[in-house]
C-alpha positions in Angstrom: 185.3 132.1 26.7 185.8 135.4 25.1 182.5 136.8 23.9 180.3 134.3 25.9 177.0 135.6 26.8 175.7 135.3 30.4 172.9 132.7 30.5 169.8 132.4 33.2 169.8 129.8 35.6 168.1 126.9 34.7 165.1 127.4 37.0 164.4 130.5 35.3 163.9 128.8 32.0 161.7 126.2 33.3 159.6 128.5 35.8 156.8 129.6 33.5 156.0 126.2 31.7 155.6 122.5 32.2 158.1 120.2 31.2 157.8 116.8 29.8 158.6 113.8 32.0 161.9 112.2 31.0 162.2 108.5 30.9 165.4 106.6 30.6 167.3 103.3 30.9 170.9 102.4 30.9 171.5 99.7 28.5 175.2 99.1 28.7 178.2 100.2 30.7 181.8 99.4 29.4 184.8 100.2 31.6 187.8 101.4 29.5 190.5 101.2 32.2 189.8 101.9 35.8 189.2 105.7 35.5 187.1 105.7 32.2 183.5 104.4 31.4 181.2 104.6 28.5 177.5 104.3 29.2 174.9 103.6 26.5 171.3 104.5 27.3 167.8 105.0 25.7 165.3 107.9 26.6 161.9 109.4 25.6 159.5 111.8 27.0 156.0 111.9 28.1 154.5 115.4 27.0 153.1 117.5 29.9 149.3 116.4 30.7 149.7 113.3 28.5 150.4 109.7 30.0 152.0 108.3 26.7 155.5 108.6 25.3 156.0 110.8 22.3 157.9 108.5 20.1 159.0 111.3 17.9 161.7 112.4 20.5 162.9 108.9 21.7 166.8 109.0 21.7 169.9 106.9 22.0 172.4 108.4 24.4 176.1 107.8 25.0 178.2 109.2 27.6 182.1 109.0 28.6 182.5 109.2 32.1 185.9 109.9 33.6 187.0 109.3 37.4 189.1 112.3 39.1 189.9 113.0 42.8 186.2 114.8 43.1 184.5 111.5 41.7 183.0 110.5 38.2 182.4 113.5 35.8 180.8 113.4 32.4 183.5 114.1 29.8 181.4 113.6 26.7 177.6 113.3 26.1 175.9 112.5 22.9 172.0 112.4 22.3 170.9 111.0 19.0 167.2 111.0 17.8 166.2 107.4 17.5 164.1 107.6 14.2 165.3 104.4 12.4 164.3 105.8 9.1 162.7 103.0 7.3 162.7 100.7 10.4 159.4 101.3 12.1 159.8 97.9 13.8 163.0 99.3 15.5 161.3 102.4 16.5 158.1 100.5 17.8 160.6 98.2 19.8 162.6 101.1 21.4 159.0 102.8 22.4 157.7 99.5 24.0 160.9 99.1 26.3 160.6 102.5 27.3 156.7 102.2 28.1 157.6 99.6 30.4 159.1 102.0 32.7 156.1 104.1 33.0 
C-alpha cells in the first residue's frame, strides 16, 4: 500500500501492560458450498486483575472463512458491540452465557 506506515510487532504493543482475558463461544457455522463458511460467535473480556466479565465490551462476531490450498483463511471479520440498547434482558442473557465459560 502506498504511504502505509510501518507498525510494531504485536508483542511490542502488549509487552508493557496487562491485557484482558478473552472469552468466546462459537454459536453457529454455516457452510456456503465446500470452500466457504460463515461462523457466528459471541465474546467478552475479563479485565486484568478481575474475575468477572465487563458486559460493556461484550460483542457479537461474524467471520467468513475461505478454504484454499493452504487451508482455511479468514476473508472477512466483523466485531459488533453487543449493547442491545433498550433491551437489558438480552445484554444480561449474553453476559450470563459467557459467564458459564469462565
